[in-house]
C-alpha positions in Angstrom: 0.0 0.2 -0.1 1.2 3.6 -1.2 0.8 6.7 0.7 0.5 9.9 -1.0 -0.4 13.6 -0.2 -2.6 13.6 -3.3 -4.4 10.7 -5.5 -6.1 12.3 -9.1 -8.3 9.7 -10.7 -8.2 10.3 -14.3 -5.3 11.5 -16.6 -7.3 13.7 -19.1 -6.3 17.4 -19.3 -7.9 18.6 -16.0 -6.4 15.7 -14.1 -3.1 16.5 -15.7 -3.5 20.2 -14.8 -4.2 19.3 -11.2 -1.2 17.2 -10.9 1.2 19.7 -12.3 0.2 22.6 -9.8 -0.1 20.6 -6.6 3.1 18.7 -7.8 4.8 22.0 -8.2 3.5 23.1 -4.7 5.6 20.3 -3.5 2.7 17.6 -2.9 3.4 13.9 -3.6 1.0 13.1 -6.2 -0.2 9.9 -7.7 -2.4 10.0 -10.7 -4.2 7.0 -12.1 -5.7 6.6 -15.6 -7.6 3.4 -16.6 -6.5 3.9 -20.2 -3.1 3.5 -21.7 -2.8 6.8 -23.3 -3.3 10.3 -21.2 -4.8 13.6 -22.3 -8.4 12.8 -22.7 -9.9 15.1 -25.3 -6.5 16.8 -25.6 -4.7 14.8 -27.6 -3.5 13.7 -31.0 -2.6 10.6 -32.8 -1.8 9.2 -36.4 -4.1 7.6 -39.0 -2.7 6.6 -42.1 -0.1 9.4 -42.3 -2.6 12.0 -40.8 -2.3 13.4 -37.4 -6.0 13.7 -35.9 -7.0 15.6 -32.8 -9.5 14.2 -30.5 -12.0 16.2 -32.3 -11.8 20.0 -33.4 -10.8 22.7 -30.8 -10.5 26.3 -30.6 -8.4 27.3 -27.3 -10.2 30.5 -26.2 -8.9 33.1 -23.4 -5.3 32.9 -24.4 -4.5 36.4 -23.6 -5.4 36.5 -20.0 -7.6 33.6 -19.1 -6.9 30.3 -17.4 -4.7 28.7 -19.9 -2.5 31.5 -20.1 -2.5 31.4 -16.3 -1.3 28.0 -15.9 1.2 28.4 -18.9 2.8 31.4 -17.3 2.9 30.2 -13.8 3.4 26.2 -14.1 4.7 25.1 -17.7 8.3 24.9 -18.4 8.0 25.9 -22.0 5.1 27.6 -23.7 3.7 25.8 -26.7 3.3 28.0 -29.7 -0.3 29.1 -30.2 -1.5 30.3 -34.0 -4.1 32.8 -34.4 -7.3 30.7 -34.5 -9.1 32.5 -37.7 -12.5 33.3 -38.6 -15.5 31.7 -37.9 -17.7 30.8 -41.1 -21.1 29.7 -42.3 -21.4 27.2 -45.2 -24.2 27.7 -47.7 -25.1 26.2 -50.9 -23.2 29.1 -52.7 -20.0 28.8 -50.6 -18.7 30.3 -47.2 -19.8 33.7 -45.5 -18.1 35.0 -42.3 -20.0 34.7 -39.3 -20.7 38.2 -37.8 -18.6 39.2 -34.8 -20.6 42.1 -34.2 -23.7 44.2 -34.3 -22.9 45.8 -37.4 -21.6 42.7 -39.3 -24.8 40.9 -38.2 -27.0 43.6 -39.9 -25.5 42.7 -43.3 -25.3 39.1 -42.5 -27.9 38.4 -45.6 -27.7 34.4 -44.9 -31.0 35.4 -42.9 -33.8 37.6 -43.9 -33.1 41.4 -43.2 -36.5 41.7 -40.9 -34.9 38.7 -38.7 -31.5 40.3 -38.7 -33.1 43.6 -37.1 -35.0 41.6 -34.6 -32.0 39.4 -33.6 -29.7 42.4 -33.0 -32.4 44.1 -31.0 -32.6 40.7 -29.0 -28.8 40.4 -28.7 -28.6 44.3 -27.3 -31.4 43.8 -25.1 -29.7 40.4 -23.4 -26.4 42.1 -23.0 -28.0 45.2 -21.3 -29.4 42.4 -18.9 -26.4 40.9 -18.2 -24.4 44.1 -17.5 -26.7 45.0 -14.7 -26.7 41.5 -13.3 -30.2 40.3 -14.2 -30.4 36.6 -14.8 -30.0 35.1 -18.2 -28.8 31.8 -17.1 -32.0 30.4 -16.5 -33.8 31.9 -19.7 -33.9 29.6 -22.8 -32.9 31.1 -26.0 -36.2 29.6 -27.6 -38.2 31.9 -25.1 -35.9 35.1 -25.5 -36.1 35.0 -29.3 -38.3 37.3 -31.2 -41.6 35.6 -32.8 -42.3 34.9 -36.0 -38.7 34.5 -37.0 -38.3 32.6 -40.5 -37.4 28.7 -40.5 -33.9 29.5 -41.9 -33.2 32.1 -39.1 -34.1 29.2 -36.4 -32.2 26.7 -37.8 -29.0 28.8 -37.8 -30.0 29.6 -34.0 -30.3 26.2 -33.3 -27.1 25.1 -34.8 -25.3 27.7 -32.9 -27.0 26.5 -29.8 -26.1 22.9 -30.5 -22.5 23.6 -30.8 -22.2 25.7 -27.5 -24.3 23.6 -25.4 -24.8 20.4 -27.0 -28.5 20.9 -26.8 -31.4 22.7 -28.8 -32.5 26.3 -28.2 -35.2 25.2 -25.8 -32.3 23.8 -23.4 -29.8 26.4 -24.2 -29.4 29.7 -22.0 -29.2 33.0 -23.3 -26.2 33.6 -21.2 -24.5 30.6 -22.5 -24.9 31.9 -26.4 -23.6 35.4 -25.5 -20.6 34.0 -23.6 -19.8 31.2 -26.0 -20.1 33.6 -28.9 -17.7 36.0 -27.2 -20.3 38.9 -27.1 -19.6 38.8 -23.6 -17.0 37.4 -21.1 -17.4 34.8 -18.6 -17.6 35.7 -14.9 -14.6 34.6 -12.9 -16.7 33.0 -10.2 -15.8 35.0 -7.4 -18.2 36.8 -5.3 -18.8 40.2 -6.6 -18.8 43.3 -3.9 -17.9 47.0 -3.6 -15.2 47.8 -6.2 -15.2 44.5 -7.6 -19.0 45.0 -8.7 -18.3 48.2 -10.0 -15.6 46.8 -12.0 -17.8 43.8 -13.1 -20.7 46.1 -14.4 -18.3 48.6 -16.0 -16.7 45.7 -17.6 -20.1 44.4 -19.3 -20.8 48.0 -20.1 -18.1 48.4 -21.9 -18.5 45.2 -23.9 -21.8 46.5 -24.6 -20.3 49.7 -26.3 -17.8 47.8 -28.5 -20.8 45.7 -30.2 -20.3 47.8 -33.2 -16.4 47.0 -33.7 -14.5 43.9 -34.1 -13.1 43.9 -30.5 -15.5 41.9 -28.7 -13.9 38.3 -29.2 -11.5 36.9 -26.7 -8.3 35.6 -28.0 -8.3 32.2 -29.6 -5.8 29.9 -30.9 -4.8 26.6 -32.1 -1.6 24.7 -30.9 1.4 24.4 -33.6 1.7 20.8 -34.4 -1.8 20.0 -32.8 -3.2 19.2 -29.6 -0.6 16.8 -28.5 1.9 19.8 -28.3 0.1 21.2 -25.4 -0.4 17.7 -23.7 3.5 17.2 -24.2 4.4 20.6 -22.7 2.1 19.7 -19.7 3.8 16.1 -19.3 7.3 17.7 -20.0 6.6 20.4 -17.0 5.6 17.4 -14.6 7.6 17.4 -11.4 9.3 14.3 -10.3 7.1 14.0 -7.2 4.2 13.3 -9.5 3.9 9.6 -10.4 1.6 8.7 -13.3 0.2 5.3 -13.7 -1.6 4.1 -16.7 -4.0 1.0 -17.4 -4.9 1.6 -13.7 -8.7 1.9 -13.1 -9.8 2.9 -9.6 -12.7 0.7 -8.4 -13.4 2.5 -5.1 -12.8 5.7 -3.3 -12.3 4.5 0.4 -14.0 7.0 3.0 -14.2 6.7 7.0 -16.8 9.1 8.5 -17.4 10.9 5.5 -13.6 11.6 4.9 -11.6 10.4 1.8 -8.7 8.1 3.1 -7.6 7.1 -0.4 -8.2 4.5 -3.3 -8.6 0.9 -4.3 -8.0 -0.6 -7.9 -8.4 -4.0 -9.0 -4.9 -5.0 -7.6 -3.8 -2.5 -4.9 -4.8 0.3 -2.4 -3.3 3.5 -2.0 -3.9 6.2 1.0 -3.8 9.9 0.6 -4.9 13.1 2.7 -6.7 14.5 -0.7 -8.7 12.7 -3.6 -9.6 14.2 -6.8 -11.8 12.8 -9.0 -11.4 14.1 -12.5 -13.4 11.5 -14.3 -17.4 11.5 -14.5 -18.8 13.1 -11.5 -21.9 11.1 -12.9 -20.1 8.3 -11.8 -19.1 9.1 -8.5 -22.0 7.4 -6.7 -20.7 4.0 -8.2 -17.4 4.7 -6.2 -18.1 6.0 -2.9 -20.7 4.4 -0.5 -21.1 7.4 1.9 -22.6 10.2 -0.6 -25.8 11.9 0.6 -29.0 10.8 -1.4 -29.5 14.5 -2.3 -26.4 14.9 -3.8 -26.7 11.6 -5.6 -29.6 12.7 -7.1 -28.2 16.1 -8.3 -25.4 14.3 -9.8 -27.9 12.3 -11.9 -29.3 15.3 -13.3 -25.9 16.1 -15.0 -26.8 16.5 -18.9 -24.4 15.1 -21.4 -24.2 15.1 -25.0 -22.1 13.1 -27.3 -20.6 13.9 -30.6 -19.5 12.1 -33.9 -16.6 13.6 -35.4 -15.6 12.4 -38.9 -11.9 12.9 -39.9 -11.4 13.3 -43.8 -7.9 13.0 -45.2 -8.0 14.4 -48.6 -5.3 13.7 -51.6 -4.9 17.6 -52.3 -5.8 21.0 -50.7 -9.2 22.0 -52.2 -10.4 25.6 -52.6 -13.6 24.8 -50.2 -11.1 24.6 -47.6 -8.9 27.4 -48.3 -9.0 29.4 -44.9 -8.1 29.4 -41.4 -10.6 29.0 -39.0 -13.9 26.8 -39.1 -17.2 26.5 -40.5 -20.7 25.6 -39.4 -23.2 23.8 -41.8 -26.7 24.7 -40.2 -29.1 23.0 -42.6 -31.1 19.9 -41.2 -28.2 18.0 -40.0 -25.6 20.8 -38.4 -21.9 20.3 -38.1 -18.7 22.1 -37.1 -15.8 21.8 -39.0 -12.1 22.7 -39.2 -9.4 22.4 -41.7 -6.6 21.9 -39.4 -4.0 21.0 -41.4 -4.1 24.5 -42.9 -2.5 25.6 -39.4 1.0 23.6 -39.6 2.7 21.2 -41.6 3.2 17.7 -40.7 -0.7 17.3 -39.7 -1.0 16.0 -43.1 1.1 14.7 -45.6 2.7 17.4 -48.0 0.3 18.6 -50.5 -2.5 16.9 -48.6 -5.4 18.3 -46.5 -7.1 17.1 -43.1 -10.8 18.0 -42.1 -12.6 17.3 -39.0 -16.4 17.2 -38.8 -18.4 17.2 -35.7 -21.9 16.4 -35.4 -23.7 16.2 -32.3 -25.0 12.5 -32.1 -28.9 11.6 -31.7 -28.0 8.5 -29.4 -31.6 7.2 -30.2 -29.8 6.2 -33.6 -27.5 3.4 -34.0 -24.0 4.5 -34.6 -23.5 3.2 -38.3 -26.9 5.1 -39.1 -25.4 8.1 -37.6 -21.8 7.9 -39.6 -23.8 7.2 -42.7 -26.0 10.4 -42.3 -22.9 12.5 -41.2 -21.2 11.6 -44.7 -24.2 12.0 -46.6 -24.5 15.6 -44.8 -20.8 16.2 -45.7 -21.1 15.4 -49.6 -24.3 17.5 -49.8 -22.6 20.5 -48.3 -19.4 19.9 -50.5 -20.3 17.9 -53.5 -16.9 17.5 -54.8 -15.2 16.4 -51.8 -15.8 12.5 -52.5 -13.4 12.9 -55.5 -10.5 13.6 -53.0 -11.1 11.2 -50.0 -8.3 8.9 -49.2 -8.8 8.3 -45.4 -11.7 8.1 -43.4 -11.7 8.2 -39.6 -14.6 8.1 -37.0 -14.5 9.3 -33.3 -17.4 9.2 -30.6 -16.8 11.4 -27.7 -18.1 13.2 -24.8 -17.0 16.7 -25.4 -17.8 18.0 -22.0 -18.6 15.8 -19.3 -21.7 17.9 -18.4 -23.5 20.1 -21.0 -24.4 23.5 -19.9 -28.0 23.7 -20.1 -31.3 25.2 -18.3 -32.0 22.6 -16.1 -28.6 20.5 -16.2 -26.5 20.2 -13.0 -22.9 21.5 -12.6 -21.2 20.1 -9.4 -19.0 22.0 -7.3 -15.2 21.3 -7.0 -15.8 20.3 -3.0 -18.2 17.2 -2.4 -20.3 16.2 0.6 -17.1 14.1 1.4 -14.3 15.9 3.2 -11.0 16.2 1.1 -12.8 14.5 -2.0 -12.7 16.9 -4.9 -14.2 17.0 -8.3 -12.4 18.8 -11.4 -13.3 19.0 -14.9 -15.9 20.1 -17.4 -18.7 19.0 -15.0 -17.2 20.8 -12.2 -17.5 24.4 -13.9 -19.8 26.0 -16.2 -17.4 28.8 -17.5 -15.9 28.8 -21.4 -15.9 25.2 -23.4 -13.6 22.3 -23.6 -9.6 22.9 -22.6 -10.4 26.4 -21.0 -13.4 25.3 -19.1 -11.1 22.3 -17.9 -8.5 24.9 -17.1 -11.0 27.5 -15.0 -12.3 24.3 -13.1 -8.7 23.5 -12.0 -7.6 26.7 -11.2 -10.8 27.1 -8.8 -10.0 23.7 -7.5 -6.6 24.8 -6.4 -8.4 27.8 -4.6 -10.5 25.5 -2.9 -7.9 23.3 -1.5 -5.8 26.5 -0.4 -9.0 27.6 1.4 -9.3 24.0 3.1 -6.1 24.6 4.5 -4.3 21.8 2.4 -1.6 24.4 0.3 0.5 27.1 2.0 -0.7 30.0 0.3 2.9 31.6 0.7 4.1 29.2 -2.0 1.8 31.0 -4.5 
């Protein structure tokens, strides 16, 4: 039996971020990952000469967000992030730029002019409410929308909702759309009072005033060389007092009088002062006996979405993907796509191209049917792409462990079991993907400090 200061269950990016920070704070850390590979949804691997990521990714908040804080304070070297580029909308006539502000939105002729004016007024109203602290996280987009919008406009809004929350406009909040589309920043999560409240409101009003410019979006990027370069930077920076074991599935979190004492795998037991679960919070009741029934009930309310990503390797670079950024197809079966090989050499063989198309899965349909439907959508959106496909690769993932929906539950970092914590994209609602995992990690570290497990003088 081994004894550690901290045991982390799960080697996804949030578990690795936590191990990195706690290890550099001097803790003896054991990280246990049930799979052979680390990184979770932050990884890349080779398929027939093409380097695919675990789904397309845009990493946000690189100027001053949580990823930047982790890079500056804890990584031994800084990965190179390339400018993300532009969001586009694919139409039967080609691609158009998705508007980044109200001025551009007024001229966005993909949807009818009357609808553009109505939606512009709705966006301004929503931002004004948010600026003055009026709750928008419980208002659905569907209920907030102006009435009598065209089917085209409703399809566009619904597609945006699906890619920001994984759910349709009836389950997606107004706040999620505003924050995810960069019309406003996510709150820090700290309690606002005094000057902090004034600063918070001033920032929101400032953003409202900048809706007529192109300066509303947070800095976004894609790591040169693919997602594995960010993962490799984290692993390279891991201090020697962090021990990582793969192919080790934790079966049970041990407790005594509602205090975490360690973990058990199928082969051995480990003791620790702190246990951090970075797997699915929804699975926690299967591992812990002493959880209160009300908390178990809350965890069962966690809403999730599965995605299907289709990676296509093309024999040549084609004009339909002659851009840096990503695109949305919103007709009938929406997708979000990125030509990631456009960012840097080595992702695709020389002269070839790699594009990832991500769809929200209908879990009532069989996987084979979903794959066929996805390919049919792609070939309808880009008819000549079939001539150039030399590699097809499919991934099914849960892109975020909890969808941010109207009624879905988002857990806190602390659990009802003392010294047992959660971390990951089901323990924070801010931002998306890897950035959301980073937010959760930094908040976890604050909670551990507040509980007296870390010396604040080492910050």
